[in-house]
mmCIF file of the protein (N, C-alpha, C, O) and its ligand, coordinates in Angstrom:
data_MODEL
# 
_entry.id   MODEL 
# 
loop_
_entity.id 
_entity.type 
_entity.pdbx_number_of_molecules 
1 polymer     1 
2 non-polymer 1 
# 
_entity_poly.entity_id                      1 
_entity_poly.type                           'polypeptide(L)' 
_entity_poly.nstd_linkage                   no 
_entity_poly.nstd_monomer                   no 
_entity_poly.pdbx_seq_one_letter_code       MELSLTHPVTGSCPECHTPIPTSRVLIEYENDGMSACYAECPNCTDVVTPES 
_entity_poly.pdbx_seq_one_letter_code_can   MELSLTHPVTGSCPECHTPIPTSRVLIEYENDGMSACYAECPNCTDVVTPES 
_entity_poly.pdbx_strand_id                 A 
# 
loop_
_entity_poly_seq.entity_id 
_entity_poly_seq.num 
_entity_poly_seq.mon_id 
_entity_poly_seq.hetero 
1 1  MET n 
1 2  GLU n 
1 3  LEU n 
1 4  SER n 
1 5  LEU n 
1 6  THR n 
1 7  HIS n 
1 8  PRO n 
1 9  VAL n 
1 10 THR n 
1 11 GLY n 
1 12 SER n 
1 13 CYS n 
1 14 PRO n 
1 15 GLU n 
1 16 CYS n 
1 17 HIS n 
1 18 THR n 
1 19 PRO n 
1 20 ILE n 
1 21 PRO n 
1 22 THR n 
1 23 SER n 
1 24 ARG n 
1 25 VAL n 
1 26 LEU n 
1 27 ILE n 
1 28 GLU n 
1 29 TYR n 
1 30 GLU n 
1 31 ASN n 
1 32 ASP n 
1 33 GLY n 
1 34 MET n 
1 35 SER n 
1 36 ALA n 
1 37 CYS n 
1 38 TYR n 
1 39 ALA n 
1 40 GLU n 
1 41 CYS n 
1 42 PRO n 
1 43 ASN n 
1 44 CYS n 
1 45 THR n 
1 46 ASP n 
1 47 VAL n 
1 48 VAL n 
1 49 THR n 
1 50 PRO n 
1 51 GLU n 
1 52 SER n 
# 
loop_
_struct_asym.id 
_struct_asym.entity_id 
A 1 
B 2 
# 
loop_
_chem_comp.id 
_chem_comp.type 
_chem_comp.mon_nstd_flag 
ALA 'L-peptide linking' y 
ARG 'L-peptide linking' y 
ASN 'L-peptide linking' y 
ASP 'L-peptide linking' y 
CYS 'L-peptide linking' y 
GLU 'L-peptide linking' y 
GLY 'peptide linking'   y 
HIS 'L-peptide linking' y 
ILE 'L-peptide linking' y 
LEU 'L-peptide linking' y 
MET 'L-peptide linking' y 
PRO 'L-peptide linking' y 
SER 'L-peptide linking' y 
THR 'L-peptide linking' y 
TYR 'L-peptide linking' y 
VAL 'L-peptide linking' y 
ZN  non-polymer         . 
# 
_pdbx_entity_nonpoly.entity_id   2 
_pdbx_entity_nonpoly.name        ? 
_pdbx_entity_nonpoly.comp_id     ZN 
# 
_pdbx_nonpoly_scheme.asym_id         B 
_pdbx_nonpoly_scheme.entity_id       2 
_pdbx_nonpoly_scheme.mon_id          ZN 
_pdbx_nonpoly_scheme.ndb_seq_num     1 
_pdbx_nonpoly_scheme.pdb_seq_num     101 
_pdbx_nonpoly_scheme.auth_seq_num    101 
_pdbx_nonpoly_scheme.pdb_mon_id      ZN 
_pdbx_nonpoly_scheme.auth_mon_id     ZN 
_pdbx_nonpoly_scheme.pdb_strand_id   A 
_pdbx_nonpoly_scheme.pdb_ins_code    . 
# 
loop_
_atom_site.group_PDB 
_atom_site.id 
_atom_site.type_symbol 
_atom_site.label_atom_id 
_atom_site.label_alt_id 
_atom_site.label_comp_id 
_atom_site.label_asym_id 
_atom_site.label_entity_id 
_atom_site.label_seq_id 
_atom_site.pdbx_PDB_ins_code 
_atom_site.Cartn_x 
_atom_site.Cartn_y 
_atom_site.Cartn_z 
_atom_site.occupancy 
_atom_site.B_iso_or_equiv 
_atom_site.pdbx_formal_charge 
_atom_site.auth_seq_id 
_atom_site.auth_comp_id 
_atom_site.auth_asym_id 
_atom_site.auth_atom_id 
_atom_site.pdbx_PDB_model_num 
ATOM   1   N  N  . MET A 1 1  ? -4.835  18.086  -12.521 1.00 0.00 ? 1   MET A N  1 
ATOM   2   C  CA . MET A 1 1  ? -5.371  16.844  -11.955 1.00 0.00 ? 1   MET A CA 1 
ATOM   3   C  C  . MET A 1 1  ? -4.231  16.018  -11.397 1.00 0.00 ? 1   MET A C  1 
ATOM   4   O  O  . MET A 1 1  ? -3.220  15.779  -12.059 1.00 0.00 ? 1   MET A O  1 
ATOM   5   N  N  . GLU A 1 2  ? -4.420  15.598  -10.182 1.00 0.00 ? 2   GLU A N  1 
ATOM   6   C  CA . GLU A 1 2  ? -3.409  14.794  -9.522  1.00 0.00 ? 2   GLU A CA 1 
ATOM   7   C  C  . GLU A 1 2  ? -3.633  13.311  -9.720  1.00 0.00 ? 2   GLU A C  1 
ATOM   8   O  O  . GLU A 1 2  ? -4.691  12.801  -9.350  1.00 0.00 ? 2   GLU A O  1 
ATOM   9   N  N  . LEU A 1 3  ? -2.695  12.619  -10.279 1.00 0.00 ? 3   LEU A N  1 
ATOM   10  C  CA . LEU A 1 3  ? -2.782  11.215  -10.511 1.00 0.00 ? 3   LEU A CA 1 
ATOM   11  C  C  . LEU A 1 3  ? -1.922  10.516  -9.402  1.00 0.00 ? 3   LEU A C  1 
ATOM   12  O  O  . LEU A 1 3  ? -0.972  11.092  -8.872  1.00 0.00 ? 3   LEU A O  1 
ATOM   13  N  N  . SER A 1 4  ? -2.296  9.287   -9.094  1.00 0.00 ? 4   SER A N  1 
ATOM   14  C  CA . SER A 1 4  ? -1.567  8.578   -8.068  1.00 0.00 ? 4   SER A CA 1 
ATOM   15  C  C  . SER A 1 4  ? -0.127  8.354   -8.491  1.00 0.00 ? 4   SER A C  1 
ATOM   16  O  O  . SER A 1 4  ? 0.743   8.156   -7.642  1.00 0.00 ? 4   SER A O  1 
ATOM   17  N  N  . LEU A 1 5  ? 0.135   8.383   -9.768  1.00 0.00 ? 5   LEU A N  1 
ATOM   18  C  CA . LEU A 1 5  ? 1.527   8.194   -10.277 1.00 0.00 ? 5   LEU A CA 1 
ATOM   19  C  C  . LEU A 1 5  ? 2.453   9.307   -9.798  1.00 0.00 ? 5   LEU A C  1 
ATOM   20  O  O  . LEU A 1 5  ? 3.671   9.128   -9.794  1.00 0.00 ? 5   LEU A O  1 
ATOM   21  N  N  . THR A 1 6  ? 1.909   10.442  -9.400  1.00 0.00 ? 6   THR A N  1 
ATOM   22  C  CA . THR A 1 6  ? 2.740   11.570  -8.934  1.00 0.00 ? 6   THR A CA 1 
ATOM   23  C  C  . THR A 1 6  ? 3.125   11.374  -7.503  1.00 0.00 ? 6   THR A C  1 
ATOM   24  O  O  . THR A 1 6  ? 3.980   12.100  -6.997  1.00 0.00 ? 6   THR A O  1 
ATOM   25  N  N  . HIS A 1 7  ? 2.507   10.382  -6.799  1.00 0.00 ? 7   HIS A N  1 
ATOM   26  C  CA . HIS A 1 7  ? 2.808   10.114  -5.418  1.00 0.00 ? 7   HIS A CA 1 
ATOM   27  C  C  . HIS A 1 7  ? 3.565   8.786   -5.302  1.00 0.00 ? 7   HIS A C  1 
ATOM   28  O  O  . HIS A 1 7  ? 3.349   7.867   -6.091  1.00 0.00 ? 7   HIS A O  1 
ATOM   29  N  N  . PRO A 1 8  ? 4.437   8.702   -4.326  1.00 0.00 ? 8   PRO A N  1 
ATOM   30  C  CA . PRO A 1 8  ? 5.067   7.413   -4.071  1.00 0.00 ? 8   PRO A CA 1 
ATOM   31  C  C  . PRO A 1 8  ? 4.044   6.347   -3.600  1.00 0.00 ? 8   PRO A C  1 
ATOM   32  O  O  . PRO A 1 8  ? 3.286   6.576   -2.658  1.00 0.00 ? 8   PRO A O  1 
ATOM   33  N  N  . VAL A 1 9  ? 4.042   5.244   -4.241  1.00 0.00 ? 9   VAL A N  1 
ATOM   34  C  CA . VAL A 1 9  ? 3.120   4.197   -3.825  1.00 0.00 ? 9   VAL A CA 1 
ATOM   35  C  C  . VAL A 1 9  ? 3.878   2.990   -3.305  1.00 0.00 ? 9   VAL A C  1 
ATOM   36  O  O  . VAL A 1 9  ? 4.993   2.712   -3.745  1.00 0.00 ? 9   VAL A O  1 
ATOM   37  N  N  . THR A 1 10 ? 3.288   2.292   -2.394  1.00 0.00 ? 10  THR A N  1 
ATOM   38  C  CA . THR A 1 10 ? 3.945   1.149   -1.750  1.00 0.00 ? 10  THR A CA 1 
ATOM   39  C  C  . THR A 1 10 ? 3.573   -0.179  -2.427  1.00 0.00 ? 10  THR A C  1 
ATOM   40  O  O  . THR A 1 10 ? 4.220   -1.203  -2.208  1.00 0.00 ? 10  THR A O  1 
ATOM   41  N  N  . GLY A 1 11 ? 2.556   -0.141  -3.225  1.00 0.00 ? 11  GLY A N  1 
ATOM   42  C  CA . GLY A 1 11 ? 2.052   -1.345  -3.843  1.00 0.00 ? 11  GLY A CA 1 
ATOM   43  C  C  . GLY A 1 11 ? 0.590   -1.166  -4.159  1.00 0.00 ? 11  GLY A C  1 
ATOM   44  O  O  . GLY A 1 11 ? 0.061   -0.055  -4.128  1.00 0.00 ? 11  GLY A O  1 
ATOM   45  N  N  . SER A 1 12 ? -0.047  -2.256  -4.460  1.00 0.00 ? 12  SER A N  1 
ATOM   46  C  CA . SER A 1 12 ? -1.490  -2.179  -4.779  1.00 0.00 ? 12  SER A CA 1 
ATOM   47  C  C  . SER A 1 12 ? -2.277  -3.097  -3.865  1.00 0.00 ? 12  SER A C  1 
ATOM   48  O  O  . SER A 1 12 ? -1.747  -4.078  -3.345  1.00 0.00 ? 12  SER A O  1 
ATOM   49  N  N  . CYS A 1 13 ? -3.561  -2.767  -3.673  1.00 0.00 ? 13  CYS A N  1 
ATOM   50  C  CA . CYS A 1 13 ? -4.392  -3.556  -2.821  1.00 0.00 ? 13  CYS A CA 1 
ATOM   51  C  C  . CYS A 1 13 ? -4.622  -4.946  -3.451  1.00 0.00 ? 13  CYS A C  1 
ATOM   52  O  O  . CYS A 1 13 ? -4.969  -5.048  -4.628  1.00 0.00 ? 13  CYS A O  1 
ATOM   53  N  N  . PRO A 1 14 ? -4.428  -5.984  -2.674  1.00 0.00 ? 14  PRO A N  1 
ATOM   54  C  CA . PRO A 1 14 ? -4.690  -7.328  -3.218  1.00 0.00 ? 14  PRO A CA 1 
ATOM   55  C  C  . PRO A 1 14 ? -6.191  -7.614  -3.504  1.00 0.00 ? 14  PRO A C  1 
ATOM   56  O  O  . PRO A 1 14 ? -6.543  -8.541  -4.233  1.00 0.00 ? 14  PRO A O  1 
ATOM   57  N  N  . GLU A 1 15 ? -7.028  -6.791  -2.908  1.00 0.00 ? 15  GLU A N  1 
ATOM   58  C  CA . GLU A 1 15 ? -8.475  -6.956  -3.109  1.00 0.00 ? 15  GLU A CA 1 
ATOM   59  C  C  . GLU A 1 15 ? -8.997  -6.214  -4.322  1.00 0.00 ? 15  GLU A C  1 
ATOM   60  O  O  . GLU A 1 15 ? -9.695  -6.796  -5.151  1.00 0.00 ? 15  GLU A O  1 
ATOM   61  N  N  . CYS A 1 16 ? -8.666  -4.926  -4.438  1.00 0.00 ? 16  CYS A N  1 
ATOM   62  C  CA . CYS A 1 16 ? -9.242  -4.104  -5.470  1.00 0.00 ? 16  CYS A CA 1 
ATOM   63  C  C  . CYS A 1 16 ? -8.187  -3.548  -6.419  1.00 0.00 ? 16  CYS A C  1 
ATOM   64  O  O  . CYS A 1 16 ? -8.541  -2.873  -7.386  1.00 0.00 ? 16  CYS A O  1 
ATOM   65  N  N  . HIS A 1 17 ? -6.920  -3.804  -6.179  1.00 0.00 ? 17  HIS A N  1 
ATOM   66  C  CA . HIS A 1 17 ? -5.832  -3.372  -7.053  1.00 0.00 ? 17  HIS A CA 1 
ATOM   67  C  C  . HIS A 1 17 ? -5.641  -1.877  -7.145  1.00 0.00 ? 17  HIS A C  1 
ATOM   68  O  O  . HIS A 1 17 ? -5.023  -1.389  -8.092  1.00 0.00 ? 17  HIS A O  1 
ATOM   69  N  N  . THR A 1 18 ? -6.163  -1.137  -6.173  1.00 0.00 ? 18  THR A N  1 
ATOM   70  C  CA . THR A 1 18 ? -5.956  0.299   -6.106  1.00 0.00 ? 18  THR A CA 1 
ATOM   71  C  C  . THR A 1 18 ? -4.537  0.551   -5.608  1.00 0.00 ? 18  THR A C  1 
ATOM   72  O  O  . THR A 1 18 ? -4.117  -0.042  -4.614  1.00 0.00 ? 18  THR A O  1 
ATOM   73  N  N  . PRO A 1 19 ? -3.770  1.450   -6.309  1.00 0.00 ? 19  PRO A N  1 
ATOM   74  C  CA . PRO A 1 19 ? -2.495  1.790   -5.782  1.00 0.00 ? 19  PRO A CA 1 
ATOM   75  C  C  . PRO A 1 19 ? -2.546  2.435   -4.424  1.00 0.00 ? 19  PRO A C  1 
ATOM   76  O  O  . PRO A 1 19 ? -3.353  3.336   -4.196  1.00 0.00 ? 19  PRO A O  1 
ATOM   77  N  N  . ILE A 1 20 ? -1.699  1.992   -3.515  1.00 0.00 ? 20  ILE A N  1 
ATOM   78  C  CA . ILE A 1 20 ? -1.735  2.487   -2.142  1.00 0.00 ? 20  ILE A CA 1 
ATOM   79  C  C  . ILE A 1 20 ? -0.477  3.414   -1.919  1.00 0.00 ? 20  ILE A C  1 
ATOM   80  O  O  . ILE A 1 20 ? 0.666   2.968   -2.012  1.00 0.00 ? 20  ILE A O  1 
ATOM   81  N  N  . PRO A 1 21 ? -0.749  4.703   -1.626  1.00 0.00 ? 21  PRO A N  1 
ATOM   82  C  CA . PRO A 1 21 ? 0.348   5.632   -1.359  1.00 0.00 ? 21  PRO A CA 1 
ATOM   83  C  C  . PRO A 1 21 ? 1.089   5.303   -0.078  1.00 0.00 ? 21  PRO A C  1 
ATOM   84  O  O  . PRO A 1 21 ? 0.505   4.741   0.848   1.00 0.00 ? 21  PRO A O  1 
ATOM   85  N  N  . THR A 1 22 ? 2.323   5.634   -0.015  1.00 0.00 ? 22  THR A N  1 
ATOM   86  C  CA . THR A 1 22 ? 3.162   5.343   1.197   1.00 0.00 ? 22  THR A CA 1 
ATOM   87  C  C  . THR A 1 22 ? 2.565   6.070   2.412   1.00 0.00 ? 22  THR A C  1 
ATOM   88  O  O  . THR A 1 22 ? 2.774   5.638   3.546   1.00 0.00 ? 22  THR A O  1 
ATOM   89  N  N  . SER A 1 23 ? 1.840   7.145   2.193   1.00 0.00 ? 23  SER A N  1 
ATOM   90  C  CA . SER A 1 23 ? 1.225   7.873   3.323   1.00 0.00 ? 23  SER A CA 1 
ATOM   91  C  C  . SER A 1 23 ? 0.193   7.063   4.024   1.00 0.00 ? 23  SER A C  1 
ATOM   92  O  O  . SER A 1 23 ? -0.209  7.393   5.140   1.00 0.00 ? 23  SER A O  1 
ATOM   93  N  N  . ARG A 1 24 ? -0.267  5.963   3.371   1.00 0.00 ? 24  ARG A N  1 
ATOM   94  C  CA . ARG A 1 24 ? -1.286  5.079   3.972   1.00 0.00 ? 24  ARG A CA 1 
ATOM   95  C  C  . ARG A 1 24 ? -0.689  3.960   4.721   1.00 0.00 ? 24  ARG A C  1 
ATOM   96  O  O  . ARG A 1 24 ? -1.418  3.184   5.339   1.00 0.00 ? 24  ARG A O  1 
ATOM   97  N  N  . VAL A 1 25 ? 0.676   3.820   4.706   1.00 0.00 ? 25  VAL A N  1 
ATOM   98  C  CA . VAL A 1 25 ? 1.283   2.718   5.428   1.00 0.00 ? 25  VAL A CA 1 
ATOM   99  C  C  . VAL A 1 25 ? 1.131   2.867   6.957   1.00 0.00 ? 25  VAL A C  1 
ATOM   100 O  O  . VAL A 1 25 ? 1.390   3.922   7.536   1.00 0.00 ? 25  VAL A O  1 
ATOM   101 N  N  . LEU A 1 26 ? 0.715   1.798   7.551   1.00 0.00 ? 26  LEU A N  1 
ATOM   102 C  CA . LEU A 1 26 ? 0.518   1.817   9.048   1.00 0.00 ? 26  LEU A CA 1 
ATOM   103 C  C  . LEU A 1 26 ? 1.754   1.252   9.758   1.00 0.00 ? 26  LEU A C  1 
ATOM   104 O  O  . LEU A 1 26 ? 2.315   1.877   10.658  1.00 0.00 ? 26  LEU A O  1 
ATOM   105 N  N  . ILE A 1 27 ? 2.161   0.057   9.328   1.00 0.00 ? 27  ILE A N  1 
ATOM   106 C  CA . ILE A 1 27 ? 3.315   -0.604  9.977   1.00 0.00 ? 27  ILE A CA 1 
ATOM   107 C  C  . ILE A 1 27 ? 4.188   -1.212  8.901   1.00 0.00 ? 27  ILE A C  1 
ATOM   108 O  O  . ILE A 1 27 ? 3.707   -1.875  7.982   1.00 0.00 ? 27  ILE A O  1 
ATOM   109 N  N  . GLU A 1 28 ? 5.497   -0.969  9.034   1.00 0.00 ? 28  GLU A N  1 
ATOM   110 C  CA . GLU A 1 28 ? 6.476   -1.660  8.178   1.00 0.00 ? 28  GLU A CA 1 
ATOM   111 C  C  . GLU A 1 28 ? 7.219   -2.680  9.029   1.00 0.00 ? 28  GLU A C  1 
ATOM   112 O  O  . GLU A 1 28 ? 7.506   -2.428  10.199  1.00 0.00 ? 28  GLU A O  1 
ATOM   113 N  N  . TYR A 1 29 ? 7.525   -3.815  8.449   1.00 0.00 ? 29  TYR A N  1 
ATOM   114 C  CA . TYR A 1 29 ? 8.270   -4.830  9.169   1.00 0.00 ? 29  TYR A CA 1 
ATOM   115 C  C  . TYR A 1 29 ? 9.073   -5.665  8.170   1.00 0.00 ? 29  TYR A C  1 
ATOM   116 O  O  . TYR A 1 29 ? 8.891   -5.600  6.954   1.00 0.00 ? 29  TYR A O  1 
ATOM   117 N  N  . GLU A 1 30 ? 9.971   -6.452  8.763   1.00 0.00 ? 30  GLU A N  1 
ATOM   118 C  CA . GLU A 1 30 ? 10.824  -7.330  7.932   1.00 0.00 ? 30  GLU A CA 1 
ATOM   119 C  C  . GLU A 1 30 ? 10.322  -8.799  8.094   1.00 0.00 ? 30  GLU A C  1 
ATOM   120 O  O  . GLU A 1 30 ? 10.065  -9.289  9.193   1.00 0.00 ? 30  GLU A O  1 
ATOM   121 N  N  . ASN A 1 31 ? 10.209  -9.437  6.947   1.00 0.00 ? 31  ASN A N  1 
ATOM   122 C  CA . ASN A 1 31 ? 9.782   -10.794 6.923   1.00 0.00 ? 31  ASN A CA 1 
ATOM   123 C  C  . ASN A 1 31 ? 10.782  -11.633 6.127   1.00 0.00 ? 31  ASN A C  1 
ATOM   124 O  O  . ASN A 1 31 ? 10.791  -11.585 4.897   1.00 0.00 ? 31  ASN A O  1 
ATOM   125 N  N  . ASP A 1 32 ? 11.637  -12.414 6.834   1.00 0.00 ? 32  ASP A N  1 
ATOM   126 C  CA . ASP A 1 32 ? 12.668  -13.177 6.178   1.00 0.00 ? 32  ASP A CA 1 
ATOM   127 C  C  . ASP A 1 32 ? 13.599  -12.316 5.327   1.00 0.00 ? 32  ASP A C  1 
ATOM   128 O  O  . ASP A 1 32 ? 14.019  -12.718 4.242   1.00 0.00 ? 32  ASP A O  1 
ATOM   129 N  N  . GLY A 1 33 ? 13.912  -11.123 5.839   1.00 0.00 ? 33  GLY A N  1 
ATOM   130 C  CA . GLY A 1 33 ? 14.825  -10.230 5.095   1.00 0.00 ? 33  GLY A CA 1 
ATOM   131 C  C  . GLY A 1 33 ? 14.120  -9.448  3.989   1.00 0.00 ? 33  GLY A C  1 
ATOM   132 O  O  . GLY A 1 33 ? 14.745  -8.643  3.299   1.00 0.00 ? 33  GLY A O  1 
ATOM   133 N  N  . MET A 1 34 ? 12.806  -9.688  3.818   1.00 0.00 ? 34  MET A N  1 
ATOM   134 C  CA . MET A 1 34 ? 12.053  -8.883  2.840   1.00 0.00 ? 34  MET A CA 1 
ATOM   135 C  C  . MET A 1 34 ? 11.268  -7.838  3.636   1.00 0.00 ? 34  MET A C  1 
ATOM   136 O  O  . MET A 1 34 ? 10.720  -8.134  4.698   1.00 0.00 ? 34  MET A O  1 
ATOM   137 N  N  . SER A 1 35 ? 11.220  -6.608  3.107   1.00 0.00 ? 35  SER A N  1 
ATOM   138 C  CA . SER A 1 35 ? 10.435  -5.650  3.839   1.00 0.00 ? 35  SER A CA 1 
ATOM   139 C  C  . SER A 1 35 ? 8.969   -5.762  3.326   1.00 0.00 ? 35  SER A C  1 
ATOM   140 O  O  . SER A 1 35 ? 8.680   -5.929  2.141   1.00 0.00 ? 35  SER A O  1 
ATOM   141 N  N  . ALA A 1 36 ? 8.102   -5.655  4.317   1.00 0.00 ? 36  ALA A N  1 
ATOM   142 C  CA . ALA A 1 36 ? 6.678   -5.770  4.015   1.00 0.00 ? 36  ALA A CA 1 
ATOM   143 C  C  . ALA A 1 36 ? 5.946   -4.775  4.885   1.00 0.00 ? 36  ALA A C  1 
ATOM   144 O  O  . ALA A 1 36 ? 6.554   -4.199  5.788   1.00 0.00 ? 36  ALA A O  1 
ATOM   145 N  N  . CYS A 1 37 ? 4.732   -4.560  4.665   1.00 0.00 ? 37  CYS A N  1 
ATOM   146 C  CA . CYS A 1 37 ? 3.986   -3.572  5.484   1.00 0.00 ? 37  CYS A CA 1 
ATOM   147 C  C  . CYS A 1 37 ? 2.506   -3.866  5.463   1.00 0.00 ? 37  CYS A C  1 
ATOM   148 O  O  . CYS A 1 37 ? 1.981   -4.617  4.641   1.00 0.00 ? 37  CYS A O  1 
ATOM   149 N  N  . TYR A 1 38 ? 1.879   -3.233  6.411   1.00 0.00 ? 38  TYR A N  1 
ATOM   150 C  CA . TYR A 1 38 ? 0.412   -3.173  6.417   1.00 0.00 ? 38  TYR A CA 1 
ATOM   151 C  C  . TYR A 1 38 ? 0.017   -1.767  6.074   1.00 0.00 ? 38  TYR A C  1 
ATOM   152 O  O  . TYR A 1 38 ? 0.603   -0.818  6.595   1.00 0.00 ? 38  TYR A O  1 
ATOM   153 N  N  . ALA A 1 39 ? -0.961  -1.600  5.211   1.00 0.00 ? 39  ALA A N  1 
ATOM   154 C  CA . ALA A 1 39 ? -1.443  -0.287  4.820   1.00 0.00 ? 39  ALA A CA 1 
ATOM   155 C  C  . ALA A 1 39 ? -2.934  -0.255  4.688   1.00 0.00 ? 39  ALA A C  1 
ATOM   156 O  O  . ALA A 1 39 ? -3.567  -1.289  4.473   1.00 0.00 ? 39  ALA A O  1 
ATOM   157 N  N  . GLU A 1 40 ? -3.508  0.925   4.814   1.00 0.00 ? 40  GLU A N  1 
ATOM   158 C  CA . GLU A 1 40 ? -4.921  1.066   4.642   1.00 0.00 ? 40  GLU A CA 1 
ATOM   159 C  C  . GLU A 1 40 ? -5.234  1.383   3.209   1.00 0.00 ? 40  GLU A C  1 
ATOM   160 O  O  . GLU A 1 40 ? -4.735  2.370   2.667   1.00 0.00 ? 40  GLU A O  1 
ATOM   161 N  N  . CYS A 1 41 ? -6.064  0.554   2.572   1.00 0.00 ? 41  CYS A N  1 
ATOM   162 C  CA . CYS A 1 41 ? -6.461  0.789   1.213   1.00 0.00 ? 41  CYS A CA 1 
ATOM   163 C  C  . CYS A 1 41 ? -7.398  1.979   1.119   1.00 0.00 ? 41  CYS A C  1 
ATOM   164 O  O  . CYS A 1 41 ? -8.426  2.019   1.795   1.00 0.00 ? 41  CYS A O  1 
ATOM   165 N  N  . PRO A 1 42 ? -7.039  2.977   0.257   1.00 0.00 ? 42  PRO A N  1 
ATOM   166 C  CA . PRO A 1 42 ? -7.961  4.169   0.148   1.00 0.00 ? 42  PRO A CA 1 
ATOM   167 C  C  . PRO A 1 42 ? -9.291  3.863   -0.457  1.00 0.00 ? 42  PRO A C  1 
ATOM   168 O  O  . PRO A 1 42 ? -10.226 4.651   -0.318  1.00 0.00 ? 42  PRO A O  1 
ATOM   169 N  N  . ASN A 1 43 ? -9.412  2.725   -1.136  1.00 0.00 ? 43  ASN A N  1 
ATOM   170 C  CA . ASN A 1 43 ? -10.632 2.357   -1.781  1.00 0.00 ? 43  ASN A CA 1 
ATOM   171 C  C  . ASN A 1 43 ? -11.574 1.531   -0.898  1.00 0.00 ? 43  ASN A C  1 
ATOM   172 O  O  . ASN A 1 43 ? -12.727 1.904   -0.682  1.00 0.00 ? 43  ASN A O  1 
ATOM   173 N  N  . CYS A 1 44 ? -11.068 0.413   -0.399  1.00 0.00 ? 44  CYS A N  1 
ATOM   174 C  CA . CYS A 1 44 ? -11.909 -0.412  0.455   1.00 0.00 ? 44  CYS A CA 1 
ATOM   175 C  C  . CYS A 1 44 ? -11.748 -0.126  1.958   1.00 0.00 ? 44  CYS A C  1 
ATOM   176 O  O  . CYS A 1 44 ? -12.427 -0.730  2.788   1.00 0.00 ? 44  CYS A O  1 
ATOM   177 N  N  . THR A 1 45 ? -10.845 0.800   2.292   1.00 0.00 ? 45  THR A N  1 
ATOM   178 C  CA . THR A 1 45 ? -10.586 1.265   3.677   1.00 0.00 ? 45  THR A CA 1 
ATOM   179 C  C  . THR A 1 45 ? -10.377 0.068   4.620   1.00 0.00 ? 45  THR A C  1 
ATOM   180 O  O  . THR A 1 45 ? -10.693 0.119   5.809   1.00 0.00 ? 45  THR A O  1 
ATOM   181 N  N  . ASP A 1 46 ? -9.826  -1.018  4.031   1.00 0.00 ? 46  ASP A N  1 
ATOM   182 C  CA . ASP A 1 46 ? -9.407  -2.137  4.828   1.00 0.00 ? 46  ASP A CA 1 
ATOM   183 C  C  . ASP A 1 46 ? -7.893  -2.075  5.027   1.00 0.00 ? 46  ASP A C  1 
ATOM   184 O  O  . ASP A 1 46 ? -7.178  -1.430  4.260   1.00 0.00 ? 46  ASP A O  1 
ATOM   185 N  N  . VAL A 1 47 ? -7.430  -2.742  6.047   1.00 0.00 ? 47  VAL A N  1 
ATOM   186 C  CA . VAL A 1 47 ? -5.987  -2.896  6.229   1.00 0.00 ? 47  VAL A CA 1 
ATOM   187 C  C  . VAL A 1 47 ? -5.568  -4.084  5.451   1.00 0.00 ? 47  VAL A C  1 
ATOM   188 O  O  . VAL A 1 47 ? -6.087  -5.182  5.657   1.00 0.00 ? 47  VAL A O  1 
ATOM   189 N  N  . VAL A 1 48 ? -4.610  -3.891  4.530   1.00 0.00 ? 48  VAL A N  1 
ATOM   190 C  CA . VAL A 1 48 ? -4.166  -4.990  3.638   1.00 0.00 ? 48  VAL A CA 1 
ATOM   191 C  C  . VAL A 1 48 ? -2.666  -5.008  3.603   1.00 0.00 ? 48  VAL A C  1 
ATOM   192 O  O  . VAL A 1 48 ? -1.997  -4.096  4.088   1.00 0.00 ? 48  VAL A O  1 
ATOM   193 N  N  . THR A 1 49 ? -2.142  -6.079  3.011   1.00 0.00 ? 49  THR A N  1 
ATOM   194 C  CA . THR A 1 49 ? -0.722  -6.165  2.757   1.00 0.00 ? 49  THR A CA 1 
ATOM   195 C  C  . THR A 1 49 ? -0.527  -5.824  1.268   1.00 0.00 ? 49  THR A C  1 
ATOM   196 O  O  . THR A 1 49 ? -0.864  -6.641  0.412   1.00 0.00 ? 49  THR A O  1 
ATOM   197 N  N  . PRO A 1 50 ? 0.003   -4.653  0.947   1.00 0.00 ? 50  PRO A N  1 
ATOM   198 C  CA . PRO A 1 50 ? 0.123   -4.273  -0.460  1.00 0.00 ? 50  PRO A CA 1 
ATOM   199 C  C  . PRO A 1 50 ? 0.953   -5.210  -1.268  1.00 0.00 ? 50  PRO A C  1 
ATOM   200 O  O  . PRO A 1 50 ? 1.961   -5.713  -0.773  1.00 0.00 ? 50  PRO A O  1 
ATOM   201 N  N  . GLU A 1 51 ? 0.574   -5.472  -2.503  1.00 0.00 ? 51  GLU A N  1 
ATOM   202 C  CA . GLU A 1 51 ? 1.337   -6.259  -3.431  1.00 0.00 ? 51  GLU A CA 1 
ATOM   203 C  C  . GLU A 1 51 ? 2.052   -5.311  -4.419  1.00 0.00 ? 51  GLU A C  1 
ATOM   204 O  O  . GLU A 1 51 ? 1.499   -4.291  -4.832  1.00 0.00 ? 51  GLU A O  1 
ATOM   205 N  N  . SER A 1 52 ? 3.245   -5.663  -4.770  1.00 0.00 ? 52  SER A N  1 
ATOM   206 C  CA . SER A 1 52 ? 3.938   -4.821  -5.738  1.00 0.00 ? 52  SER A CA 1 
ATOM   207 C  C  . SER A 1 52 ? 3.731   -5.340  -7.161  1.00 0.00 ? 52  SER A C  1 
ATOM   208 O  O  . SER A 1 52 ? 4.245   -4.754  -8.113  1.00 0.00 ? 52  SER A O  1 
HETATM 209 ZN ZN . ZN  B 2 .  ? -8.663  -2.162  -1.732  1.00 0.00 2 101 ZN  A ZN 1 
# 
């Protein structure tokens, strides 16, 4: 059984708190020297800003 822990995750969905794998990242960008990204949540299939 594959758990999400075996995959690199970029953070969790702010809506449903599902871990978001890095393969779901759409765009990465820098915000005031901090790296941030937009990713598609595998659960709600929305584009969200993952929280760590
Ligand atoms: Zn979600």
